[in-house]
C-alpha positions in Angstrom: -61.8 -69.6 19.5 -58.1 -70.3 19.3 -57.4 -66.6 18.9 -59.5 -65.7 22.0 -57.4 -68.0 24.3 -54.2 -66.4 23.0 -55.4 -62.9 23.7 -56.6 -63.7 27.3 -53.2 -64.2 28.8 -51.9 -60.9 27.4 -54.8 -59.0 29.0 -54.3 -60.9 32.2 -50.5 -60.1 32.2 -51.2 -56.4 31.5 -53.7 -56.2 34.3 -51.3 -57.8 36.7 -48.6 -55.4 35.6 -50.8 -52.4 36.0 -51.9 -53.5 39.5 -48.2 -54.1 40.4 -47.2 -50.7 39.2 -50.1 -49.0 41.1 -49.2 -51.0 44.2 -45.6 -49.8 44.0 -46.6 -46.2 43.5 -49.0 -46.5 46.5 -46.2 -47.9 48.7 -43.8 -45.1 47.6 -46.4 -42.4 48.3 -47.3 -43.9 51.6 -43.6 -44.0 52.6 -43.2 -40.3 51.6 -46.4 -39.2 53.5 -45.4 -41.3 56.6 -41.9 -39.7 56.7 -42.8 -36.1 55.6 -42.4 -34.8 59.2 -38.9 -36.3 59.4 -38.0 -34.9 55.9 -39.2 -31.4 56.9 -37.5 -31.6 60.3 -34.2 -32.6 58.7 -34.5 -29.9 56.1 -35.1 -27.2 58.8 -32.2 -28.5 60.8 -29.9 -28.6 57.8 -30.8 -25.1 56.6 -30.4 -23.5 60.1 -27.0 -25.2 60.5 -25.9 -24.2 57.0 -26.9 -20.6 57.2 -25.2 -20.1 60.6 -22.0 -22.0 59.6 -21.7 -20.3 56.3 -22.4 -16.8 57.7 -19.7 -17.3 60.4 -17.2 -18.7 57.8 -17.9 -15.9 55.3 -18.2 -12.8 57.6 -16.2 -13.7 60.7 -13.4 -15.8 59.1 -13.5 -13.9 55.8 -13.4 -17.0 53.6 -15.0 -17.4 50.2 -18.3 -19.3 49.8 -16.6 -22.0 47.8 -14.0 -22.5 50.6 -16.8 -22.4 53.2 -18.7 -25.2 51.5 -15.9 -27.6 52.6 -17.3 -27.2 56.1 -20.6 -28.8 55.2 -21.3 -32.2 56.7 -21.8 -35.2 54.3 -25.3 -35.3 52.8 -25.9 -31.6 52.7 -25.6 -31.4 49.0 -29.3 -30.5 48.6 -28.9 -27.3 50.7 -28.6 -24.2 48.5 -26.8 -21.1 49.7 -27.2 -17.6 48.5 -25.2 -14.6 49.8 -26.3 -11.0 50.2 -23.0 -9.2 50.8 -24.5 -5.7 51.1 -26.5 -6.8 54.2 -24.0 -9.5 55.3 -26.8 -12.1 55.1 -26.7 -15.7 54.0 -29.8 -17.7 53.1 -29.8 -21.5 53.1 -32.7 -23.4 51.5 -34.0 -26.8 50.6 -36.4 -26.5 47.7 -40.1 -26.7 48.8 -39.2 -27.7 52.4 -37.3 -25.1 54.4 -35.4 -21.8 54.4 -33.2 -20.2 57.0 -31.3 -16.9 57.1 -28.4 -15.8 59.2 -27.1 -12.2 59.4 -23.8 -10.9 60.6 -24.3 -8.2 63.3 -20.9 -7.0 64.4 -20.0 -8.0 67.9 -23.0 -10.3 68.2 -21.7 -12.5 65.4 -24.0 -14.3 63.1 -27.6 -14.3 64.3 -30.3 -16.6 62.8 -33.4 -14.5 61.8 -36.9 -15.4 62.9 -39.7 -16.1 60.4 -41.1 -12.6 61.2 -37.7 -11.0 60.4 -37.4 -13.0 57.2 -40.9 -12.0 56.1 -40.1 -8.3 56.7 -37.1 -8.4 54.4 
């Protein structure tokens, strides 16, 4: 009987630990789900801003992409930029959340492309 009483607290501690871990995971998932609209909105805003600013910097001012990234606002490190110099088009994306494309069109400057135009590329 002495061995049984020694094993019981370990099972109880493991059970409390598992419940605590599950509770923490549930809270984190709840927070992410509750704020998903905000995350997506911020990603869309960031990619639209980045594509337009980078396109203007690259094709109107004639600067390199590395130099243009100095114009990014703080916190925009997750926005990835890709350049298509043949079409004078810049794509900004946040993985799994948003993508925006801006294209240089001569006298009109850099124009953000609509989703239909992006899908037709």
